[in-house]
Structure formats: C-alpha cells, structure tokens
C-alpha positions in Angstrom: 103.4 119.7 116.9 101.9 122.6 118.8 101.1 126.2 117.9 103.9 128.7 118.3 102.9 130.6 121.4 104.4 134.0 120.4 102.5 136.7 118.7 102.8 137.2 114.9 105.2 140.1 114.9 107.4 139.9 118.0 110.4 138.0 119.0 111.1 136.8 115.4 114.9 136.2 116.0 114.2 134.3 119.2 111.5 132.4 117.4 114.0 131.3 114.7 116.4 130.0 117.3 113.8 128.3 119.3 112.2 126.6 116.3 115.6 125.5 115.0 116.5 124.1 118.4 113.2 122.2 118.6 114.1 120.4 115.4 111.1 121.4 113.3 113.0 123.4 110.6 115.0 122.3 107.6 117.9 124.6 108.5 116.4 127.6 106.7 114.5 130.4 108.4 110.8 129.7 108.9 107.6 131.5 109.6 106.4 130.9 113.2 103.2 128.8 113.0 101.0 130.9 115.3 97.5 129.8 116.1 96.2 132.8 114.0 98.2 131.9 111.0 97.3 128.2 111.1 93.6 128.9 111.6 93.6 131.4 108.8 95.0 128.8 106.5 92.5 126.2 107.5 89.6 128.6 107.0 90.8 129.6 103.6 90.9 126.0 102.5 87.6 125.2 104.1 88.9 122.0 105.8 88.5 120.5 109.2 91.7 120.8 111.0 91.1 117.6 113.0 90.4 115.5 109.9 93.1 112.9 109.1 94.5 113.2 105.7 97.0 110.4 105.7 99.1 108.0 107.8 102.8 108.7 107.0 105.8 106.5 107.5 108.3 106.2 109.1 106.4 107.1 112.3 103.1 105.9 110.8 101.5 108.9 112.4 98.0 110.1 111.6 98.5 113.5 109.9 95.7 115.9 110.1 94.9 119.0 108.0 96.1 121.0 111.0 99.5 119.3 111.0 99.8 120.0 107.3 98.7 123.7 107.8 101.4 124.1 110.5 104.1 122.9 108.2 102.7 125.1 105.3 103.0 128.1 107.6 106.5 127.1 108.6 107.4 126.8 104.9 106.0 130.2 104.0 103.0 129.0 102.0 100.1 131.3 101.2 96.8 129.9 102.6 95.5 128.9 99.2 98.5 126.5 98.7 97.2 124.2 101.5 95.0 121.9 99.2 98.0 121.2 96.9 100.2 120.2 99.8 97.4 118.1 101.3 96.9 116.2 98.0 100.6 115.6 97.8 100.7 114.3 101.3 97.8 112.0 100.6 99.5 110.7 97.4 102.8 110.0 99.3 100.9 107.8 101.7 99.8 105.4 99.0 101.5 101.9 99.5 102.8 101.8 95.9 104.8 105.0 96.5 106.8 103.2 99.2 107.3 106.3 101.4 108.9 104.2 104.1 111.8 103.3 101.8 112.1 106.8 100.4 112.1 108.4 103.8 114.7 106.1 105.4 117.0 104.9 102.7 120.7 105.7 102.7 120.2 106.8 99.1 119.3 110.3 97.9 115.6 109.7 97.3 113.1 112.5 97.8 109.6 113.5 96.7 109.2 115.4 93.5 105.8 117.1 93.2 104.3 117.8 89.8 101.2 120.0 89.5 98.8 120.0 86.6 95.5 121.7 85.7 93.8 125.1 86.2 95.3 125.5 89.7 98.7 126.1 88.1 97.5 129.4 86.7 95.4 130.2 89.8 98.5 129.9 92.1 100.8 131.5 89.6 103.1 128.4 89.7 106.2 128.3 87.5 106.2 125.9 84.6 108.6 127.8 82.3 112.0 129.4 82.7 113.8 128.0 85.8 110.9 125.7 86.6 113.2 123.6 88.9 114.9 126.6 90.4 114.3 129.6 92.7 112.1 132.6 92.3 108.5 131.3 92.5 106.9 131.3 95.9 104.3 128.6 95.2 106.8 126.1 93.7 109.3 126.7 96.5 107.0 126.7 99.5 104.7 123.9 98.3 107.7 121.6 97.8 109.2 122.7 101.1 105.9 122.2 103.0 105.6 118.6 101.7 109.1 117.9 102.9 108.6 119.6 106.3 105.3 117.6 106.8 107.2 114.4 106.1 109.9 115.4 108.7 107.7 116.8 111.4 104.5 114.8 111.1 105.8 111.7 109.5 109.0 111.4 111.5 111.6 111.4 108.8 114.3 113.2 110.7 117.9 113.5 109.4 120.3 111.3 111.2 117.5 109.5 113.1 115.2 107.8 110.5 116.3 109.7 107.4 119.7 108.0 106.9 120.7 109.5 103.5 124.5 109.2 103.0 124.6 112.5 101.1 121.1 113.5 100.4 120.4 116.1 97.6 119.2 119.7 97.3 115.8 118.5 96.2 115.2 117.3 99.8 114.6 121.0 100.7 112.0 121.4 98.0 111.3 119.9 94.6 108.0 121.1 93.0 107.2 122.4 89.6 104.2 122.6 87.2 103.8 121.2 83.7 103.9 123.7 80.8 100.7 122.4 79.3 100.1 125.4 77.0 103.3 124.9 75.1 103.2 121.1 75.0 102.2 119.3 71.8 100.9 116.4 73.8 98.2 115.5 76.4 99.3 116.6 79.9 100.6 114.2 82.5 97.4 114.1 84.5 95.3 113.4 81.4 97.6 110.5 80.6 97.0 109.2 84.1 93.2 109.2 83.7 92.1 112.6 85.0 89.9 115.1 83.1 91.8 117.9 81.3 90.2 120.5 83.5 91.0 118.7 86.8 93.7 120.1 89.1 96.0 117.2 90.0 99.2 116.6 91.9 101.6 113.7 91.1 104.4 112.6 93.4 107.5 110.8 92.1 110.3 109.3 94.2 113.4 110.7 92.6 117.2 110.5 93.1 118.4 113.8 91.5 118.5 115.5 88.2 120.8 115.3 85.1 120.9 118.0 82.4 120.5 116.8 78.8 121.8 119.3 76.3 121.2 118.8 72.6 120.7 121.8 70.3 121.8 120.0 67.1 119.4 117.1 66.7 116.5 117.9 64.4 114.6 114.6 64.3 112.9 112.6 67.0 115.2 109.6 66.5 118.4 111.7 66.8 117.1 113.5 69.9 116.0 110.2 71.5 119.6 108.9 71.0 120.9 111.8 73.2 118.3 111.3 75.8 118.7 107.6 76.0 122.5 107.7 76.3 122.1 110.3 79.1 120.1 107.8 81.1 122.6 105.0 81.3 123.9 105.3 84.8 125.7 102.2 86.0 125.6 103.4 89.6 121.8 103.4 89.6 121.2 99.7 89.1 118.4 98.7 91.3 117.4 95.4 92.9 115.0 94.7 90.0 118.0 94.8 87.6 116.9 98.1 86.0 118.8 101.3 85.6 116.8 103.1 88.3 113.4 102.6 89.9 111.7 101.6 86.7 109.6 104.8 86.0 112.2 107.2 84.7 111.1 110.8 84.5 112.1 112.9 81.5 111.4 116.6 81.7 111.4 118.0 78.2 111.4 121.7 77.3 108.9 122.9 74.6 111.6 123.1 71.9 112.6 119.5 72.4 109.0 118.4 72.7 108.2 119.9 69.3 111.1 118.1 67.7 109.7 114.8 69.1 106.2 115.8 67.8 107.3 116.6 64.2 104.9 115.0 61.7 102.5 114.0 64.4 104.8 112.1 66.7 102.9 111.1 69.9 104.3 111.0 73.4 104.0 107.2 73.3 106.2 107.3 70.2 108.8 109.5 71.9 108.8 107.1 74.9 109.4 104.1 72.6 112.3 105.9 70.7 114.0 106.6 74.0 113.4 103.2 75.5 114.7 101.2 72.6 117.9 103.1 72.6 118.6 103.2 76.3 120.6 100.0 76.6 123.6 99.4 78.8 125.7 96.4 78.0 126.0 94.3 81.1 129.7 93.7 80.6 130.2 97.5 81.3 129.3 96.8 85.0 131.7 95.7 87.7 131.3 91.9 88.4 129.4 92.4 91.7 126.9 94.8 90.0 126.6 92.4 87.1 125.7 89.6 89.4 123.1 91.7 91.1 121.5 92.7 87.8 121.3 89.1 86.6 119.9 88.0 90.0 117.2 90.7 89.5 116.1 88.9 86.4 117.4 91.5 83.9 119.8 91.4 81.0 118.8 88.1 79.5 120.0 89.5 76.2 123.1 91.1 77.7 121.7 94.6 78.2 120.2 96.5 81.1 117.2 98.8 80.5 115.7 101.9 82.1 112.3 100.3 82.6 110.3 97.2 82.0 108.5 98.8 79.1 108.3 102.0 77.1 105.0 102.9 78.8 106.8 103.1 82.1 108.8 106.1 80.9 107.3 109.4 82.2 107.5 112.5 80.0 106.6 115.9 81.3 106.9 119.2 79.4 108.3 122.1 81.4 110.8 124.9 81.0 111.3 128.0 78.9 113.5 128.9 75.9 116.4 126.6 75.1 117.1 122.9 74.3 118.0 121.8 77.8 116.1 118.9 79.2 116.5 116.9 82.4 116.6 113.2 83.2 115.2 112.7 86.7 116.1 109.2 87.8 113.5 107.5 90.0 114.7 105.9 93.2 116.2 102.4 92.8 113.9 100.9 95.4 110.4 99.9 94.5 108.3 103.0 94.0 105.5 104.1 91.7 104.3 107.6 90.9 101.0 108.4 92.5 98.5 111.1 91.5 95.7 112.8 93.5 93.1 115.3 92.4 93.3 118.6 94.4 90.0 119.3 96.1 
C-alpha cells in the first residue's frame, strides 16, 4: 500500500470514492492514510516503520509496522492503539492459528481479539455493557484494523482469496476486553502464562456468537447444563470429529461467573462441569455427518464432544448487568488461540 497523496482535510468525499474503488476499504467510510497521519502513529508507538512484524497468509506478504499503521489510520484508530493491533497481527501469523485456513475458508471464520491487562484501562476499552457491540472507539477500530491489515497486507480479499459463503458481521471487527475487575477468577492472560500486570492480546479463530440466557439457575451445575446444551451444534462438526474447532470460547458475564464461583468454584471446575454435560448423541446426526465424525476418531462411546478435554474450553469474563452469556464457536478447521504481550 501507498500513502494517500491528498492533504488531511481536503477532498474527503473524493477520497472515500477513490479508496473504495482501489479495494482497500471494508465497505464502510475510512480515514485517508496520509503520510502525516501514518508517521504520527509510528512516532507515537516508537516503532520503526520498516520493521517486519509478521508474514501473513494468504499472500505470505511481509507486513511492516508501516503497513499496520496505514490500516490503523484507515480504521480510525488513535495512534496509541497501534501496539495492540501489531501484537494481534503477530499472533495471527503463528502457525498454530492457521490463518491461511481462516482467511480462505468458505466458512464464516474470523479473528476475535481479546485484550487483557493494564492497557485495557489505558485505552478505555470496553469490557462491560455491550462489550461485543458498538459505542467504543478502541474496541471497534482495533478489531477493524486487524481485519483491514489481513485484507490489505495479507491478501485476504473477498471473492478472490476470502471465499466465505456467507461470512459474518464479526468480519468487520470483533474485539473486546476481559472484565478482570468483576471476575472471581484469574484472567485469561494469567491462565496462559503471562504476569497479571502484563498487557496481552489473544486471537481466536471464531465462527460467530450464540447468546445463552439463564436467569433461573442458581448453582454451578444447573448453569453448566444450560451452557452445555447451548453448545451442541450439529452443523459445526469438524474434521476432527468435534463440535467445533476444539477450543470453544465461552464469554461469561460477571453474574454468571459468580454463580459458577459459589463456594470457591474455580474456573477449571466450571470448565469441567460444562464439558461433561456437552454431549451430542451421534445418532442425532445425518448419516454422512455421522460417518465423518466417526472417521475423525470421535464418538467411540456414541457421543460427540465440544473439545478433547475440559482444559481446552476457554472461559473469559466480560459484559455488564444481566445473565446473558455467549458461546463463541471456534472454527471447525484446525486452529489454536495465540497470545502475544503488547510492547
């Protein structure tokens, strides 16, 4: 990509048309990435614009800090958001994330970005009410910049290499922060081996969101039954014979988290309660899907599971008031969540 040659404040309407015609937008209006804006962002982050951050499929292009900054400007990011986007781009490039599959599948896979640590407060990110929704500039533009970088620098272009049959709204932007202050458990990044005071981004290859509503259950076992039954999606049987990609993400609001944590219940215990109840009888599948599941080595006891073990279930606390959670299925191809510390 090149700098936008116009000045910062003139010809905005023409800039929108020209940028859209050049194929670098996501269909929404963007901020023209002038040299001044891009260099301001690089200076604020104190990074070398020519330094390679990652090599991104499907184009397997070397992506520099300048490439990322250009897409951050396009997305409407403030300069101080750049390190978060850079860390997410680095994480996406990890082999275990399988970005090539996520970027080119006919499925609805996209990258979900989860942010932890002191940077959440520093950037005023949203981890409470409407955490998945609109209204917060950091959440919206960081998620959007990650996607635009994948499109413009990584080559994942709709109808060319990105072949999603339907796609999903999360392909515009899907970024939120964990509500660590209202969580009864260690945060996601601590679980994954980082210091509590570290700022960390975790990327997850996901296929959508499903709301889980349960205002009546008052014990961990009762609540886990609702969660588990909400995760049994026959149309999400992957090649490994699991109901999804094998690292199901459950986003739990504080009120539900505290039900799980009653009498000292750990996050590991909540994972186990959900996992042991999330069983789909294989005879509920169509014969071809049943054969595929069996070929994948699953269902030796007649049931499909959401993961290989309870430890593979990911739980993140986010959201505001209310007992509405979300199951976020991971992509049914081979993908693993990846975390990177934000420098």
